[in-house]
N, CA, C and O atoms as a GROMACS GRO file, in nm:
protein
  416
    1MET      N    1 -12.126 -12.460 -14.101
    1MET     CA    2 -12.166 -12.497 -13.966
    1MET      C    3 -12.155 -12.373 -13.876
    1MET      O    4 -12.239 -12.351 -13.788
    2GLU      N    5 -12.053 -12.294 -13.899
    2GLU     CA    6 -12.033 -12.177 -13.818
    2GLU      C    7 -12.159 -12.087 -13.836
    2GLU      O    8 -12.211 -12.032 -13.740
    3LYS      N    9 -12.204 -12.074 -13.960
    3LYS     CA   10 -12.312 -11.986 -13.993
    3LYS      C   11 -12.435 -12.018 -13.920
    3LYS      O   12 -12.502 -11.928 -13.870
    4SER      N   13 -12.469 -12.148 -13.911
    4SER     CA   14 -12.579 -12.198 -13.848
    4SER      C   15 -12.581 -12.169 -13.699
    4SER      O   16 -12.685 -12.137 -13.642
    5ASN      N   17 -12.457 -12.180 -13.633
    5ASN     CA   18 -12.432 -12.154 -13.495
    5ASN      C   19 -12.451 -12.003 -13.468
    5ASN      O   20 -12.501 -11.964 -13.363
    6GLU      N   21 -12.410 -11.918 -13.563
    6GLU     CA   22 -12.428 -11.769 -13.545
    6GLU      C   23 -12.576 -11.744 -13.550
    6GLU      O   24 -12.630 -11.670 -13.468
    7ILE      N   25 -12.645 -11.807 -13.648
    7ILE     CA   26 -12.793 -11.789 -13.651
    7ILE      C   27 -12.867 -11.826 -13.538
    7ILE      O   28 -12.959 -11.756 -13.494
    8LEU      N   29 -12.829 -11.941 -13.485
    8LEU     CA   30 -12.888 -11.994 -13.359
    8LEU      C   31 -12.855 -11.890 -13.234
    8LEU      O   32 -12.939 -11.861 -13.148
    9GLU      N   33 -12.736 -11.843 -13.237
    9GLU     CA   34 -12.698 -11.747 -13.137
    9GLU      C   35 -12.782 -11.623 -13.141
    9GLU      O   36 -12.830 -11.574 -13.039
   10GLN      N   37 -12.801 -11.571 -13.264
   10GLN     CA   38 -12.882 -11.446 -13.290
   10GLN      C   39 -13.022 -11.471 -13.248
   10GLN      O   40 -13.082 -11.390 -13.178
   11ILE      N   41 -13.074 -11.585 -13.291
   11ILE     CA   42 -13.219 -11.614 -13.249
   11ILE      C   43 -13.234 -11.625 -13.100
   11ILE      O   44 -13.333 -11.574 -13.047
   12ALA      N   45 -13.141 -11.689 -13.028
   12ALA     CA   46 -13.140 -11.688 -12.887
   12ALA      C   47 -13.130 -11.557 -12.813
   12ALA      O   48 -13.197 -11.529 -12.713
   13LYS      N   49 -13.038 -11.476 -12.871
   13LYS     CA   50 -13.030 -11.333 -12.818
   13LYS      C   51 -13.161 -11.259 -12.842
   13LYS      O   52 -13.203 -11.188 -12.751
   14GLU      N   53 -13.225 -11.269 -12.948
   14GLU     CA   54 -13.343 -11.207 -12.979
   14GLU      C   55 -13.460 -11.253 -12.882
   14GLU      O   56 -13.540 -11.174 -12.832
   15ARG      N   57 -13.459 -11.377 -12.863
   15ARG     CA   58 -13.554 -11.432 -12.768
   15ARG      C   59 -13.530 -11.381 -12.629
   15ARG      O   60 -13.621 -11.326 -12.567
   16VAL      N   61 -13.417 -11.396 -12.581
   16VAL     CA   62 -13.388 -11.345 -12.441
   16VAL      C   63 -13.422 -11.191 -12.432
   16VAL      O   64 -13.471 -11.146 -12.329
   17HIS      N   65 -13.397 -11.117 -12.535
   17HIS     CA   66 -13.424 -10.970 -12.528
   17HIS      C   67 -13.578 -10.953 -12.518
   17HIS      O   68 -13.624 -10.871 -12.439
   18LYS      N   69 -13.662 -11.033 -12.599
   18LYS     CA   70 -13.802 -11.019 -12.591
   18LYS      C   71 -13.854 -11.072 -12.450
   18LYS      O   72 -13.949 -11.017 -12.394
   19LEU      N   73 -13.793 -11.171 -12.402
   19LEU     CA   74 -13.837 -11.217 -12.268
   19LEU      C   75 -13.816 -11.110 -12.166
   19LEU      O   76 -13.903 -11.084 -12.083
   20LYS      N   77 -13.692 -11.042 -12.172
   20LYS     CA   78 -13.658 -10.932 -12.076
   20LYS      C   79 -13.757 -10.820 -12.096
   20LYS      O   80 -13.799 -10.762 -11.996
   21GLN      N   81 -13.798 -10.786 -12.214
   21GLN     CA   82 -13.892 -10.679 -12.234
   21GLN      C   83 -14.023 -10.719 -12.178
   21GLN      O   84 -14.086 -10.636 -12.113
   22PHE      N   85 -14.070 -10.840 -12.197
   22PHE     CA   86 -14.196 -10.882 -12.147
   22PHE      C   87 -14.198 -10.878 -11.988
   22PHE      O   88 -14.295 -10.828 -11.930
   23TYR      N   89 -14.096 -10.929 -11.921
   23TYR     CA   90 -14.090 -10.939 -11.783
   23TYR      C   91 -14.082 -10.799 -11.724
   23TYR      O   92 -14.136 -10.776 -11.616
   24THR      N   93 -14.018 -10.706 -11.788
   24THR     CA   94 -14.018 -10.562 -11.747
   24THR      C   95 -14.156 -10.508 -11.762
   24THR      O   96 -14.205 -10.441 -11.671
   25HIS      N   97 -14.220 -10.532 -11.867
   25HIS     CA   98 -14.362 -10.487 -11.896
   25HIS      C   99 -14.448 -10.547 -11.783
   25HIS      O  100 -14.531 -10.480 -11.723
   26LEU      N  101 -14.426 -10.668 -11.759
   26LEU     CA  102 -14.513 -10.748 -11.654
   26LEU      C  103 -14.496 -10.683 -11.526
   26LEU      O  104 -14.594 -10.658 -11.457
   27PHE      N  105 -14.371 -10.651 -11.486
   27PHE     CA  106 -14.345 -10.585 -11.357
   27PHE      C  107 -14.404 -10.452 -11.337
   27PHE      O  108 -14.448 -10.419 -11.226
   28ILE      N  109 -14.408 -10.364 -11.451
   28ILE     CA  110 -14.459 -10.231 -11.447
   28ILE      C  111 -14.612 -10.243 -11.442
   28ILE      O  112 -14.679 -10.162 -11.378
   29TYR      N  113 -14.666 -10.346 -11.509
   29TYR     CA  114 -14.812 -10.372 -11.505
   29TYR      C  115 -14.856 -10.405 -11.367
   29TYR      O  116 -14.957 -10.354 -11.320
   30VAL      N  117 -14.782 -10.488 -11.302
   30VAL     CA  118 -14.822 -10.525 -11.161
   30VAL      C  119 -14.825 -10.403 -11.070
   30VAL      O  120 -14.912 -10.387 -10.985
   31ILE      N  121 -14.724 -10.317 -11.092
   31ILE     CA  122 -14.728 -10.194 -11.010
   31ILE      C  123 -14.846 -10.109 -11.040
   31ILE      O  124 -14.907 -10.052 -10.949
   32GLY      N  125 -14.881 -10.100 -11.170
   32GLY     CA  126 -15.000 -10.024 -11.215
   32GLY      C  127 -15.126 -10.077 -11.158
   32GLY      O  128 -15.214 -10.000 -11.121
   33VAL      N  129 -15.137 -10.212 -11.150
   33VAL     CA  130 -15.258 -10.284 -11.100
   33VAL      C  131 -15.269 -10.241 -10.954
   33VAL      O  132 -15.377 -10.201 -10.909
   34LEU      N  133 -15.158 -10.249 -10.881
   34LEU     CA  134 -15.160 -10.217 -10.736
   34LEU      C  135 -15.190 -10.085 -10.714
   34LEU      O  136 -15.250 -10.056 -10.611
   35VAL      N  137 -15.158  -9.993 -10.798
   35VAL     CA  138 -15.195  -9.849 -10.782
   35VAL      C  139 -15.338  -9.826 -10.820
   35VAL      O  140 -15.406  -9.744 -10.757
   36TYR      N  141 -15.387  -9.899 -10.925
   36TYR     CA  142 -15.530  -9.891 -10.954
   36TYR      C  143 -15.621  -9.947 -10.848
   36TYR      O  144 -15.725  -9.890 -10.816
   37VAL      N  145 -15.580 -10.062 -10.791
   37VAL     CA  146 -15.657 -10.125 -10.684
   37VAL      C  147 -15.659 -10.026 -10.558
   37VAL      O  148 -15.764 -10.000 -10.499
   38SER      N  149 -15.541  -9.976 -10.524
   38SER     CA  150 -15.533  -9.886 -10.418
   38SER      C  151 -15.629  -9.754 -10.436
   38SER      O  152 -15.694  -9.708 -10.342
   39LYS      N  153 -15.629  -9.703 -10.564
   39LYS     CA  154 -15.711  -9.587 -10.576
   39LYS      C  155 -15.853  -9.620 -10.572
   39LYS      O  156 -15.929  -9.557 -10.499
   40THR      N  157 -15.896  -9.720 -10.651
   40THR     CA  158 -16.036  -9.754 -10.682
   40THR      C  159 -16.100  -9.816 -10.545
   40THR      O  160 -16.203  -9.767 -10.499
   41TYR      N  161 -16.038  -9.917 -10.487
   41TYR     CA  162 -16.100  -9.990 -10.385
   41TYR      C  163 -16.070  -9.945 -10.249
   41TYR      O  164 -16.153  -9.965 -10.161
   42PHE      N  165 -15.951  -9.884 -10.223
   42PHE     CA  166 -15.912  -9.848 -10.082
   42PHE      C  167 -15.919  -9.685 -10.072
   42PHE      O  168 -15.901  -9.627  -9.965
   43GLY      N  169 -15.941  -9.628 -10.176
   43GLY     CA  170 -15.962  -9.472 -10.175
   43GLY      C  171 -15.825  -9.400 -10.140
   43GLY      O  172 -15.827  -9.295 -10.078
   44VAL      N  173 -15.719  -9.453 -10.178
   44VAL     CA  174 -15.600  -9.380 -10.156
   44VAL      C  175 -15.586  -9.261 -10.246
   44VAL      O  176 -15.599  -9.276 -10.368
   45PRO      N  177 -15.561  -9.140 -10.192
   45PRO     CA  178 -15.558  -9.012 -10.274
   45PRO      C  179 -15.428  -9.002 -10.359
   45PRO      O  180 -15.329  -8.940 -10.323
   46LEU      N  181 -15.440  -9.069 -10.474
   46LEU     CA  182 -15.320  -9.064 -10.566
   46LEU      C  183 -15.360  -8.983 -10.677
   46LEU      O  184 -15.400  -9.039 -10.779
   47ASN      N  185 -15.353  -8.856 -10.671
   47ASN     CA  186 -15.412  -8.767 -10.789
   47ASN      C  187 -15.307  -8.680 -10.846
   47ASN      O  188 -15.339  -8.569 -10.890
   48PHE      N  189 -15.185  -8.720 -10.850
   48PHE     CA  190 -15.080  -8.653 -10.916
   48PHE      C  191 -15.074  -8.700 -11.057
   48PHE      O  192 -15.135  -8.800 -11.096
   49TRP      N  193 -14.996  -8.620 -11.136
   49TRP     CA  194 -15.011  -8.629 -11.289
   49TRP      C  195 -15.021  -8.772 -11.360
   49TRP      O  196 -15.121  -8.801 -11.425
   50PRO      N  197 -14.922  -8.852 -11.347
   50PRO     CA  198 -14.945  -8.974 -11.424
   50PRO      C  199 -15.035  -9.079 -11.370
   50PRO      O  200 -15.089  -9.165 -11.439
   51ILE      N  201 -15.050  -9.066 -11.235
   51ILE     CA  202 -15.128  -9.171 -11.163
   51ILE      C  203 -15.277  -9.146 -11.177
   51ILE      O  204 -15.351  -9.244 -11.180
   52ARG      N  205 -15.324  -9.029 -11.186
   52ARG     CA  206 -15.463  -8.995 -11.187
   52ARG      C  207 -15.528  -9.042 -11.320
   52ARG      O  208 -15.651  -9.044 -11.330
   53PHE      N  209 -15.447  -9.082 -11.422
   53PHE     CA  210 -15.501  -9.128 -11.539
   53PHE      C  211 -15.529  -9.272 -11.549
   53PHE      O  212 -15.581  -9.322 -11.649
   54ILE      N  213 -15.490  -9.343 -11.436
   54ILE     CA  214 -15.509  -9.485 -11.440
   54ILE      C  215 -15.657  -9.512 -11.404
   54ILE      O  216 -15.699  -9.484 -11.292
   55ASN      N  217 -15.731  -9.563 -11.496
   55ASN     CA  218 -15.877  -9.588 -11.476
   55ASN      C  219 -15.906  -9.722 -11.549
   55ASN      O  220 -15.818  -9.790 -11.601
   56GLU      N  221 -16.036  -9.752 -11.547
   56GLU     CA  222 -16.075  -9.892 -11.610
   56GLU      C  223 -16.032  -9.891 -11.758
   56GLU      O  224 -15.973  -9.991 -11.799
   57PHE      N  225 -16.053  -9.802 -11.830
   57PHE     CA  226 -16.012  -9.799 -11.974
   57PHE      C  227 -15.863  -9.815 -11.997
   57PHE      O  228 -15.823  -9.885 -12.090
   58VAL      N  229 -15.778  -9.751 -11.914
   58VAL     CA  230 -15.642  -9.758 -11.937
   58VAL      C  231 -15.593  -9.900 -11.894
   58VAL      O  232 -15.507  -9.960 -11.958
   59MET      N  233 -15.651  -9.948 -11.786
   59MET     CA  234 -15.609 -10.080 -11.740
   59MET      C  235 -15.667 -10.190 -11.828
   59MET      O  236 -15.610 -10.299 -11.832
   60GLY      N  237 -15.776 -10.166 -11.897
   60GLY     CA  238 -15.826 -10.268 -12.007
   60GLY      C  239 -15.729 -10.275 -12.121
   60GLY      O  240 -15.685 -10.381 -12.167
   61VAL      N  241 -15.698 -10.154 -12.166
   61VAL     CA  242 -15.607 -10.152 -12.297
   61VAL      C  243 -15.472 -10.200 -12.248
   61VAL      O  244 -15.408 -10.276 -12.320
   62TRP      N  245 -15.427 -10.166 -12.140
   62TRP     CA  246 -15.292 -10.208 -12.096
   62TRP      C  247 -15.295 -10.366 -12.083
   62TRP      O  248 -15.199 -10.431 -12.124
   63THR      N  249 -15.399 -10.422 -12.030
   63THR     CA  250 -15.414 -10.563 -12.008
   63THR      C  251 -15.409 -10.632 -12.144
   63THR      O  252 -15.341 -10.733 -12.161
   64PHE      N  253 -15.486 -10.571 -12.248
   64PHE     CA  254 -15.496 -10.625 -12.376
   64PHE      C  255 -15.355 -10.638 -12.444
   64PHE      O  256 -15.316 -10.740 -12.501
   65PHE      N  257 -15.284 -10.524 -12.430
   65PHE     CA  258 -15.150 -10.523 -12.486
   65PHE      C  259 -15.051 -10.622 -12.418
   65PHE      O  260 -14.964 -10.676 -12.486
   66LEU      N  261 -15.063 -10.647 -12.290
   66LEU     CA  262 -14.993 -10.738 -12.210
   66LEU      C  263 -15.011 -10.881 -12.256
   66LEU      O  264 -14.918 -10.960 -12.274
   67VAL      N  265 -15.143 -10.909 -12.274
   67VAL     CA  266 -15.192 -11.044 -12.323
   67VAL      C  267 -15.134 -11.070 -12.462
   67VAL      O  268 -15.080 -11.177 -12.490
   68MET      N  269 -15.147 -10.968 -12.548
   68MET     CA  270 -15.101 -10.982 -12.684
   68MET      C  271 -14.956 -11.010 -12.688
   68MET      O  272 -14.912 -11.099 -12.761
   69GLN      N  273 -14.874 -10.933 -12.609
   69GLN     CA  274 -14.728 -10.962 -12.591
   69GLN      C  275 -14.700 -11.105 -12.548
   69GLN      O  276 -14.617 -11.176 -12.604
   70ALA      N  277 -14.775 -11.144 -12.441
   70ALA     CA  278 -14.746 -11.274 -12.401
   70ALA      C  279 -14.787 -11.388 -12.505
   70ALA      O  280 -14.717 -11.487 -12.521
   71LEU      N  281 -14.893 -11.368 -12.567
   71LEU     CA  282 -14.934 -11.466 -12.676
   71LEU      C  283 -14.829 -11.463 -12.780
   71LEU      O  284 -14.792 -11.572 -12.823
   72GLN      N  285 -14.775 -11.356 -12.826
   72GLN     CA  286 -14.683 -11.356 -12.926
   72GLN      C  287 -14.555 -11.420 -12.884
   72GLN      O  288 -14.489 -11.490 -12.960
   73LEU      N  289 -14.519 -11.395 -12.760
   73LEU     CA  290 -14.393 -11.457 -12.714
   73LEU      C  291 -14.400 -11.603 -12.679
   73LEU      O  292 -14.307 -11.677 -12.712
   74PHE      N  293 -14.503 -11.648 -12.613
   74PHE     CA  294 -14.506 -11.785 -12.573
   74PHE      C  295 -14.586 -11.876 -12.666
   74PHE      O  296 -14.545 -11.991 -12.684
   75ILE      N  297 -14.697 -11.833 -12.724
   75ILE     CA  298 -14.776 -11.920 -12.815
   75ILE      C  299 -14.709 -11.932 -12.943
   75ILE      O  300 -14.692 -12.044 -12.993
   76THR      N  301 -14.669 -11.820 -13.004
   76THR     CA  302 -14.605 -11.838 -13.136
   76THR      C  303 -14.465 -11.910 -13.130
   76THR      O  304 -14.413 -11.966 -13.226
   77GLN      N  305 -14.414 -11.902 -13.008
   77GLN     CA  306 -14.285 -11.979 -13.001
   77GLN      C  307 -14.307 -12.128 -13.007
   77GLN      O  308 -14.222 -12.204 -13.053
   78LYS      N  309 -14.425 -12.168 -12.958
   78LYS     CA  310 -14.461 -12.313 -12.964
   78LYS      C  311 -14.488 -12.348 -13.105
   78LYS      O  312 -14.437 -12.451 -13.150
   79VAL      N  313 -14.560 -12.276 -13.176
   79VAL     CA  314 -14.598 -12.300 -13.317
   79VAL      C  315 -14.485 -12.276 -13.415
   79VAL      O  316 -14.454 -12.362 -13.498
   80PHE      N  317 -14.422 -12.156 -13.406
   80PHE     CA  318 -14.320 -12.124 -13.485
   80PHE      C  319 -14.188 -12.103 -13.408
   80PHE      O  320 -14.130 -11.995 -13.403
   81GLY      N  321 -14.147 -12.216 -13.348
   81GLY     CA  322 -14.038 -12.217 -13.255
   81GLY      C  323 -13.898 -12.224 -13.342
   81GLY      O  324 -13.894 -12.201 -13.463
   82THR      N  325 -13.794 -12.255 -13.269
   82THR     CA  326 -13.658 -12.258 -13.314
   82THR      C  327 -13.647 -12.366 -13.428
   82THR      O  328 -13.587 -12.346 -13.534
   83GLN      N  329 -13.710 -12.480 -13.393
   83GLN     CA  330 -13.701 -12.588 -13.486
   83GLN      C  331 -13.758 -12.554 -13.616
   83GLN      O  332 -13.700 -12.586 -13.720
   84TRP      N  333 -13.875 -12.488 -13.616
   84TRP     CA  334 -13.937 -12.448 -13.737
   84TRP      C  335 -13.849 -12.338 -13.811
   84TRP      O  336 -13.840 -12.340 -13.933
   85GLU      N  337 -13.789 -12.248 -13.739
   85GLU     CA  338 -13.710 -12.152 -13.803
   85GLU      C  339 -13.579 -12.231 -13.868
   85GLU      O  340 -13.539 -12.198 -13.980
   86GLN      N  341 -13.521 -12.324 -13.800
   86GLN     CA  342 -13.418 -12.395 -13.859
   86GLN      C  343 -13.447 -12.474 -13.984
   86GLN      O  344 -13.361 -12.492 -14.070
   87ARG      N  345 -13.576 -12.522 -13.993
   87ARG     CA  346 -13.623 -12.595 -14.107
   87ARG      C  347 -13.637 -12.495 -14.226
   87ARG      O  348 -13.599 -12.526 -14.339
   88ARG      N  349 -13.688 -12.381 -14.198
   88ARG     CA  350 -13.714 -12.284 -14.294
   88ARG      C  351 -13.577 -12.225 -14.350
   88ARG      O  352 -13.563 -12.200 -14.470
   89ILE      N  353 -13.477 -12.205 -14.255
   89ILE     CA  354 -13.354 -12.162 -14.299
   89ILE      C  355 -13.280 -12.259 -14.381
   89ILE      O  356 -13.206 -12.222 -14.472
   90GLN      N  357 -13.299 -12.390 -14.350
   90GLN     CA  358 -13.228 -12.505 -14.426
   90GLN      C  359 -13.293 -12.498 -14.570
   90GLN      O  360 -13.223 -12.508 -14.670
   91LYS      N  361 -13.428 -12.480 -14.576
   91LYS     CA  362 -13.490 -12.469 -14.710
   91LYS      C  363 -13.446 -12.364 -14.798
   91LYS      O  364 -13.430 -12.384 -14.918
   92VAL      N  365 -13.423 -12.244 -14.737
   92VAL     CA  366 -13.372 -12.127 -14.805
   92VAL      C  367 -13.234 -12.153 -14.856
   92VAL      O  368 -13.202 -12.121 -14.970
   93ILE      N  369 -13.155 -12.208 -14.774
   93ILE     CA  370 -13.011 -12.243 -14.801
   93ILE      C  371 -13.011 -12.344 -14.919
   93ILE      O  372 -12.934 -12.331 -15.014
   94GLU      N  373 -13.096 -12.441 -14.910
   94GLU     CA  374 -13.096 -12.545 -15.020
   94GLU      C  375 -13.148 -12.470 -15.150
   94GLU      O  376 -13.090 -12.494 -15.256
   95LYS      N  377 -13.247 -12.386 -15.147
   95LYS     CA  378 -13.285 -12.332 -15.271
   95LYS      C  379 -13.181 -12.244 -15.332
   95LYS      O  380 -13.164 -12.242 -15.454
   96GLU      N  381 -13.109 -12.170 -15.244
   96GLU     CA  382 -12.991 -12.087 -15.283
   96GLU      C  383 -12.874 -12.166 -15.358
   96GLU      O  384 -12.812 -12.127 -15.457
   97LYS      N  385 -12.857 -12.285 -15.290
   97LYS     CA  386 -12.757 -12.368 -15.354
   97LYS      C  387 -12.795 -12.427 -15.486
   97LYS      O  388 -12.710 -12.449 -15.572
   98ILE      N  389 -12.921 -12.453 -15.503
   98ILE     CA  390 -12.978 -12.498 -15.635
   98ILE      C  391 -12.966 -12.388 -15.737
   98ILE      O  392 -12.930 -12.412 -15.853
   99LYS      N  393 -12.995 -12.266 -15.695
   99LYS     CA  394 -12.994 -12.157 -15.784
   99LYS      C  395 -12.835 -12.140 -15.834
   99LYS      O  396 -12.810 -12.116 -15.953
  100GLN      N  397 -12.746 -12.152 -15.748
  100GLN     CA  398 -12.606 -12.137 -15.772
  100GLN      C  399 -12.559 -12.243 -15.860
  100GLN      O  400 -12.472 -12.218 -15.943
  101GLN      N  401 -12.613 -12.367 -15.849
  101GLN     CA  402 -12.569 -12.474 -15.930
  101GLN      C  403 -12.621 -12.455 -16.071
  101GLN      O  404 -12.555 -12.495 -16.167
  102LYS      N  405 -12.732 -12.399 -16.084
  102LYS     CA  406 -12.790 -12.383 -16.215
  102LYS      C  407 -12.710 -12.276 -16.300
  102LYS      O  408 -12.703 -12.283 -16.422
  103TRP      N  409 -12.650 -12.178 -16.224
  103TRP     CA  410 -12.575 -12.083 -16.302
  103TRP      C  411 -12.432 -12.119 -16.324
  103TRP      O  412 -12.361 -12.054 -16.400
  104GLU      N  413 -12.386 -12.229 -16.253
  104GLU     CA  414 -12.250 -12.276 -16.286
  104GLU      C  415 -12.242 -12.366 -16.399
  104GLU      O  416 -12.133 -12.411 -16.434
   0.00000   0.00000   0.00000
């Protein structure tokens, strides 16, 4: 029973870490969108090194990766969530027990 609690705790820690990474990425993306809109539509002269490379292509690629990260985090969690992982873990444990019983 302790082993399954440890596994659940590890899964929860990993999920929280992924959520933290996603929200950090989202926050930086929002800042990037604000800079892009300021440059493109309001003509704010932001032409120093990292900012001058924010254009339609960069924003499109960035949006794609953000959407992929969101899909991976939220959609696959619905399909392959904690309950699914627990069932798979139990199956593996049962198979290992059967293998051990065969050798005894």
